[in-house]
N, C-alpha and C positions, 0 to 999 in steps of 0.2 A: 554153338561153340561151348565146349565144356568149361566150367569156371576154373579159376586158378586153385591149385591145391598145394598142401605142404607134403613133401616127401618124408621118408623115414629119418633123414638127417636134420629135419627142421627147416630146410631151405625151400624157397618158393619156386615152383615150376609153373610156367604159363604155357598152355596148349593152344596153338594157333596153326592154321593151315598154311601151306606154301603153294605158290603157283608153279607152273611147269619150268619157268626160267630160273627158279631158285629164289625169287624175291617174295617177300610176304605181301599178300594182297592188301589193298587199302581197307577192305571191309574187315578182314581179320585183325589188322592193326588197330582199327578203331574199336572193335569189340574187345580186343585184349586190353586196351587202355581203359575202357569202361569197366572191365572186370577188375582191374587193379584198383580203380577208384572206389568201386563198390566194396571191395575187400577192405580197403582202408577205412571206409565209413562203418563197416560192420565190426571192425576190430578197433575200438577206441584205445588210444595210447595213454597209459598211465605214466606219469612222470617218474614213479618209483621203480618201474620195471625196466631194466636196461635191455633185456632181450626184446621186448616189444618195440622199444625205440630203434634198435638196430634193424628189426624186421621192417618197420615202417620206412626207414631210410632206404632199405633195399628195394622196397616196392616203388618208391618214388624214382629210384634210379632206373628200374625196369620201365616205368611209364615214360621217362625221358627218352630212353633208347627206342621205344616203340614210336614215339613222336618223330624222332630223328629219322627213323627208317621210312616213315610215311613222307617226310619232306624229301628224302633222297629219291623216292619213287617219282614224286612230282617233278623234281629236277631232271631225272632221266627222261621222263615223257617230254619235257620241254626241249631237251637236247635232241631227242629223236625227231621231233617235229621240225626243228631248225635244220638238221641234216637232210631231212626229206625235201625241205624247201630249196636248199642249196643244190641238191641233186637235180631237181626239176629245172632250176635255172641253168645249170651246166648243160643239161640235156638240150634245152631250148637253144642255148648259145652254140652248141655243136651243130645242131640242125641248121641254124642261120649261117654259120661258117660254111657248111656244105653247099647251101644254095648260093651264097656269095661267090664261092670259088668257081662254081659252074657258070656263073653269069658274067664273070670279069674277063672278057676278051680272050678266052681260050679257044683257039681254032686249030685246024690241021692236026699235026702230030700230037700236040698237047691235049686236045680234046679227045682224040682216039685213045691216047694213052690213059687218060682219066677214066674213060668209059670201060676200057678193058680191066683197069684196076677195080672199078666198082663191081664188075661182073665177077671177078675172082673173089672179092670180098663177100658178095652175096652167096657164093658157093661154099666158102670155107669158114665164114665167121658168122656169129650171131649178130643181132641188131645192135646191141650195145657196143660190141667190139668194132663193128663197122663204123659207127659214129665216132668212136675215139680215134681210129686210124685216119678217117677223113679230116677230123679236127687238127690232128698233128700235121697232116700234109698241108692243110690250109695255112697253118701258122708258119710253115717253111716257105710259102710263096712270098715274093716281094710285095711291099706295101702298095696298095691301090686305093681307089676311091678318092678320099680327100687329101691324101698326102700326110706328111708327118706333123704339120703345124696346125691342122684343122681338126675339128671335132665333128664327126658325122652324126647323122640322125640316129643310125643304128647303134652308135657307141654311147650316146648320152641318153636317148629316150628308148632304146631297145626297139626302134621302129624299123623292123626288118621286113615289112610287108611290101615295100615298094618294088622289090625284085621277085616277088612270089607270083602265084598265079593271078591273072587279071580278074578284076571285079566286074560285076554286071549290075546295072540298075534294074529296077522292076520292069521297065519297058524293053529289056534286052539290049539296051544301048551299051556299047563297049566303053569302059571307063577304067583308067589306071590312076592309082593314088599318086598325088604329086610328091616329088622328092625335094628335100631341102638339105642345107648344110649349116651346121653350127660352128662358129669360130670365135676366138677371142678378138674383141674389138679394141682398137687403139686409136689415139689421136695423133695425126701427123704421119707422114711417110717414113720419117727417120727414127721413129720411136722403136724401142726394143720390144717388139710384139711377141717374139717367139721364145723369150726367156721363161723358164718354168720355175715354180716355187720348189727348188731343191736345196738341200744342205750339202755343202762341199767341205772336205777336210784336206787341207793342203799345208804341209810343213808345220803341222801342229796347230793351225789356225782354223777355227770353225766359222764359216761364213755362209750367208744365204744369198741366192741370186737376186739381182735387182728385179723388183716386181713391176710388170707393166699393168695396164688396165685389165681387170678380170671381168669386164662386162661381156656377156655372151650376145653375139649377133646372129640372127637367122637370115639366111639368103636362100631364096627359092631357086632350085635348079630346074624346075619345070613349073608351069603355071598351075595354081590351085584350080580345081574343078568342082569340088563339092564343099558346101558349107552347112554346118549344123547350127541351128538357132534355138537356144533355150531361153524361156521367158519366165518371169515371176508371175504366178497365177493371181487371179482376182484383182487385176489392175487395168483400168481402162486406158490409161496413158501408155502402158507397156503394150497393150494389144494394138493400139493405133500405130505405135512406132513399128511394131513387128510387121504389120500389113504394108507400111510404106517401104520398109527395108527389103521385104521379100520381093515386092514388085521391082524395086530398083536393081537388086542383085540379079534378077532374072532378065530384065529388059536391057540393062546397061552392061552387065558383066557376063551374061550368058552362063551363069553358074547353076549347077544342080543343088537343090536345097532340101535338107532334112529338118523336120520338126517333130515334136512329140505328138502322139495321137490326139491328145486333147487340143493342142494348138491347130492341128490340121482340121479337126472338126469345126473349130471356131473360124478358120479361114474359109472353109467351104460354105459355112452358114452366111458369111459375108458376101461371097461371090463364087459361082461355079468355075470361074476362070483359074482358080488355084488348084486345078487338078494335077498340075505338074509337080506339086510339092510331095515329097516322099516321107514315109514314116516307117515304123516297125510294128510288129505284131506281138512278139513274145520276147522272153529274156534271152533266148538263143541268138536272136538277131542283134540284141544290144551287145552281146559278147563280141560280135564281129563288127561292131560299128567303127572301131578305130581303123579297120582296114579299108573303109569306104570314105571316111571324112578327112578332108585336108585341113579344115579350120573350124573352130568352135566359137560362136558369138553368143555371149550371155547378155540378156537385158534384165537388169535387176540390181540387187545389192550383193554383199558378200555371201549371203545364203544361197543365191543362185549359182555362184562360183563353186560353193561346196557341193551343191546338187550336181553340177556338171562333172566335178571330179569323181563323185561317187558312182557315176554311171560307167566309168571306165575302170575295170578291174586290173588292167594291164597298162600298156602304153597309152598316153594321152596326146591327142593332137594339140597344136598351139591354140591357146584360148585368148580371145579378145573380149575383155569384160567392160561393158558400158555401165556407167553409174546411173541407176534409177532407184537407189535405196536410200537409207538414212545416213549411214556412216561412209562406207566405201574405202576400206583399207586395201582391198585388192581390185578395185574398179577405177582405174585412173582415167578412162576415156569418157568424154562428155557426149551424151546422146544427141545434142543439138548439131554436132559436127560429124555425124556418123559417116557421111559420104566422103569427106576429106580423110577421115581416119582409115576407112576401109580401102580407099584408093591407095594410100601410102602403104598399108600393110600388104595388100595383094601384090603391089609392085616390089616391095622390099628394098634394101634390107631393113630389119627392125631389131630393136633391143629386146632381149628375152630375160625373164626372171624364172629360174628353175626352183619351184616351190616343192620342197621335199615332203613326202608323206610317211606316216607310220603304218607298219603292217602288224596287226594285232591278232593273236591266237588265244582263244579261251580253252584251257585244258581242264577237263572235269576229273575229279578224283575217282569217280566210279567208272571211268573208261577202262575197258579191258585191254585194248590195244591202242596204238597211236593212230590207227585209221578211224577211231571213233571220235577223234577231236573235231571240233567244229571248223567250218570254212573260215579262212582269214578275212579280216575286215581292214580296209584301208581308210585312214583318216587324214584329212588335210590340216585340221586345226588341233584337236586334242582328243585323248581318251581320258575319261574321268571315272574314278572309283570312289564312291561315297557311301554313306550309311543308310541312304534311302529314308524310309519313314520311321526307322528305329530311333529310339531315344538314347541308345547307348553309343559311346564313341566307337568308331570303326577301328579295327585292329588289323594291320596289314604288315606282312614281312616282305621287305624289298631286297632284291639281289641284282647285282650288275655283273654280267659275265660270271655267274656262280659265286661271286664274292658278296658276302652279306653287307648291305648298305646301312639299313636302319629299320626299326620297327615304328610304323606310323600309328599314332593314336591321336585322333581328332575327327574332323568331319569328313576327311577324304584326302585324295591325292590326284594331281593332274600331271599327266605325261603329254607334253605339248611339242609340236613342231615350232620352228622359228617363225613360220607364217602365222601360227596361232598364238604367238607371244603377246599380241595386242588384243586377245580375246579373253577367255575365262582365266587364263594364267595371270594376265595383268591385273584383273580384279582381285585375285587371291594374293597379290603381292609379288608376282614374278617380274622379271625385267623385260623390257622391250628389246628385241634382237632383230638385226637385219635379216630379211627372209632368205638371203643366199648364204648365210652362215650355216654350215651343216652341223646341227647339234640337236639334242633332245633336252627339253626343259623339264626339270623334276621339281614340282611346286606343291607343297602341302596346303590343304584347305583347313584353316582355323586349327592349327596343331595345338596339342595340350602341352606345349613346351615353348618357352620364349626363345630358346636357342636354335630352334628348328628353322633354318633359313633355306630359301630355294637354291637349287643347283642347276648348272648347265653342263651336260655330259656330252662327250664326243659322239659323232654319228655312227661309229662302227660298233658300239656296244649293244648288247641285248639285255633288256630289263625284264625281270620277272617279279610280279607282285602276287603274293599268295595269302589267302585267308587262313590263318592257323586253326588247328583243331580246337584249341581252347578259347576261340573267339566267342564273345558273348552273343553276337548277332551276325547275320549275313551281311554281305556287301552287294552293291549294284554298280555295274559298269555301263557307261553310255559312250557312244562313238560319234563325235561331232554333234552331240546333242540328240542323237537318234539311236535306234536299235538297242534299247536298254536290256541288259542281261543280268540275271541274278547269279551271284558267286557264293556258293555254300562253303562251309569249312572244308579245307582240303583242295578247293579249286584254285587255279592259278591263271593269271593273265600275262602273256609273254609278248613284248613289244620290241620291234627292231625297225631300222630304217628300210623303207620299201625301195626296190630298185627302179621304180617308175615315178619320176617327179611329174609335177603339173607345170608345163611351160606356159607362162602368161606374158602377153605382150606388154611392153612398157610405153608410156606416153613420151618420156624423155629417156631415162635410163633407170636402172634398178634403185640406185641410191637416191636420186632426185625424187622418184615416186614415193619411196618409203618415207623420206623426211617430210614431203608435202602432206602425206596421209596423216602422220601424227600431229602435224601443226594444224591442219584443217579439221581433222576428225576429233582429236582429243584436246585441242587448244593447249598443246604441250608447252609448259613454261611461259604461259602468257601472263604478263603482269605489267603494271604501269612502270614507266621509267622513273628511277629515283631522281628527285628534284635536286638541283644544284644550289646549295645554300652558302657556299664559300665565297671568298672575295673574288671580284671580277676585275680583269685588267681593262680599264677604260681607255687606254692609250690606243 
């Protein structure tokens, strides 16, 4: 790139290349800013020369404009990635509506009419136009499935595989994924279950509807047939319990069982009778695992639950976590009573906690197009951006829906889910939040400001954290304590609420399990009762 030069009128002109879409490339912007800085260093400003002072101020203005242009490019890349994600979700939803409309009791004339319409669509429209027309027709059909007062599995968990093509086990045995229904649970027959959280405006008075219990209840519509068991490694007690549970589920419940390849090898080394246990071979089979599994059982601590959630990049089957770890904020079931617990869960109904996840995108500054962005990462606890091994404070610019929030200077920043509020965020000074509260925790790590306090943001916002070009050092991002990635100046991390939560079974209900976990795990507000030293009534 040619350096900056002075024209005949004495003004500064900066030469930089432009991309095809009219925006300055990030490489050119960075080189232009460096050229401006070099020019400022080569031309020392003397306090007595007014012209040089004006020239230096003009150069600083140019440098700021170049930096703002680079930030605008990163913002545009983040918006493009978000719009692409929304388009893919809408495309998936239209396909599910198409399958649902064909499967919901359409016979005779209705069926023939829909078939003829589909044929005409295939002849005259493209694929995208056909999907949009079918989605609009499906929305005009009367309500079906669970009715107006229930919440279906495909509505909450995006679990639309129950009515799709049938699945087959490795031994060619026919198997269909079990279906279930989620509904709001209430106490008593006469309680107002079906009132919704809406705001009404009548005669100038703003009121909210009376709120019933918001506990979600899962009721099986068909019996579960397949169970996935995930275990904590390198634990003899967990291995023994896994062997007993596999034998009991097979002999007493006649269920098909999936385990990890490592666990299957351990079971076969114990006895050759475990040949009925299924597993997978590669990542492609893991991507289709949610279409085959009705229930997930974890044997371990919270780390095993995180591992189970990371295996599913989309919809997650209901998870039954058994406590075999140290703390257990997400593992309410006791392993000693696994037969009674699984009997109750397989029979139903059971209370469910929908644990929200964050969907994170790393956007590189040197990416030429939006397709060069990395694959999204789903986290159940938190994503952490820290300074790594650098001795300098990390410098991060934070935006919420393209509105500037703050500039972080400290050891780092934590973006946490409410399920992860009792993990790293709590250690950094964040608040404990009920896991069914839909929100994103914004918690700084050792900030260089006493007034920098944590925030709780609503679930619908998109947060962008960018490393500025003038940062002294790079930053590092880790996702649930794994998959550590380096963030260079100009790189950005975009986080939003994922559409696929992790449904975990409750021992009692969501609130009872949460309060019990903070009392037992953290000994929250445990102290001796204050002694009574006042006068006593002896009568």
